[in-house]
N, C-alpha and C positions, 0 to 999 in steps of 0.2 A: 035550429039543426042544420048541420052543415052537410053537402055532398060531395062526394068524392071527385074532382074533377079529372079529365079525360084528357088534359094537357096536364104535363109538368110546369112548374115556375121557371123554370128555363124554356120550353117550349111557346109558352104564353108571353115570355117576355122578348124572345126571338120573332115570333108575327107581330109585335106592337111595334118593335124597333122598324119591323119593313114598311110598316104604316106611317111612321113617325118622319123617317128615312125617306118617302114617299114611291119607294119600287111596289109598294100594291095598295090596293085600298080597302077600307074597311068593310067593304061590301065583297070584293073579291077573299078577302082571308075568311070572312062568316060562310060564304057560300062552300069555301074548300072546307073548311072545318065542321062545317054541319053543327053552326050554335047563331044563337041570333045577332043581329046589330048590334046590339046595345051592349051584350057581355065585349063583345072587341073593342066597342070604344070605352068601358070600362075598363079594360086591359091596357090601351092606348092611353089612357087617362092618367093611372097606376104608373104606367111606365113613364110616363113624363115628369110624373113628381119625382119619382126615382131618381132619374138622371137629373133633374132641374132646370128642365124645358118648362118655359111658360105655355098653358096651353093658346091656343092662337082664339081670340075673339072670331064668335060666327060670323063668315063671310068676308073672311079675310084671307081665304083661303088664294091659291092661286087664278088670277082671273081666269075668264071663259076662253080666252085665244090661248094661253099657255095649258089650260088642261086637256084642249082640244090638240095641240099641238104632241104634247106629250101621247095623247091618247092613239096618236097618229103612227108616230113612232114605235110605240109599242105595238102596234098591227102590223107595222111594215118588219118589224122585229119576228113574227111570231109567222107572218109570210113567208119570210127568207127560210125560218126552221123547218117550216113546213114544206116549202119546197125542196130542201135539202132532203126532209126524211121522205119526198117522194121519189126524188132521183137513186138514194140509196133501197128502197124498195123494188123499184125498177131493174137495178143491176140484178140485185138478188133473185128476184123474178126470172131474169132472162138466166142467171148462172141453174135457178134448179130446172129451168126448160130446157135447157143444152144436158142436163144430167138426166132428166127424163128420158129425152131422146136418146142416150148413150143406155140408159137402162133397157128400153123398147128394142134396140139391135142386139142387146147381148141376149133378153129374152127370145126374140125371135130367132138366133143362132143356136139357144137351146135348142128349141121346137125343133125345128129343122135336124137335131144331131138326132134327138130322141124319136121323129119319127124314122131316121134312119137303121135305126138299134131296132125297131118294133117292125119296122117293113123291108127288111132286108133285100128283098123283090125288087126293091127301088131304089137302087144304090147304085145304080149306072150300067156296070157291065153286068149284073145280075152275081159279082163275087161276095157271097158273104163276109166278112169284116171278120179277123181272127179275135 
């Protein structure tokens, strides 16, 4: 009995290619897709066979310094992206604060106008506007 996959064959191949090319780890893909790591490993294994890429022997991957360098580079990229998003959010916040200030000034002017229409006696020289 087979079950319907949440991912198309194309999506599985794309995700497996990202792992094979080193852009993402099996854990990252599994966590994002909310599937077991073994499932992603199966996708990668199948994709390697389809592309004719030999499966590396256990322990033959990048050395620890290489993995750490890659991880550090990835963290630095993520930090730069987060800082860019924060700067954009701060600029948007400043823009919205300026807009709120202008709207408050407009509301205050409208309240004063309404007050004058409701109480024409407080209009200065006592002359009722026409």
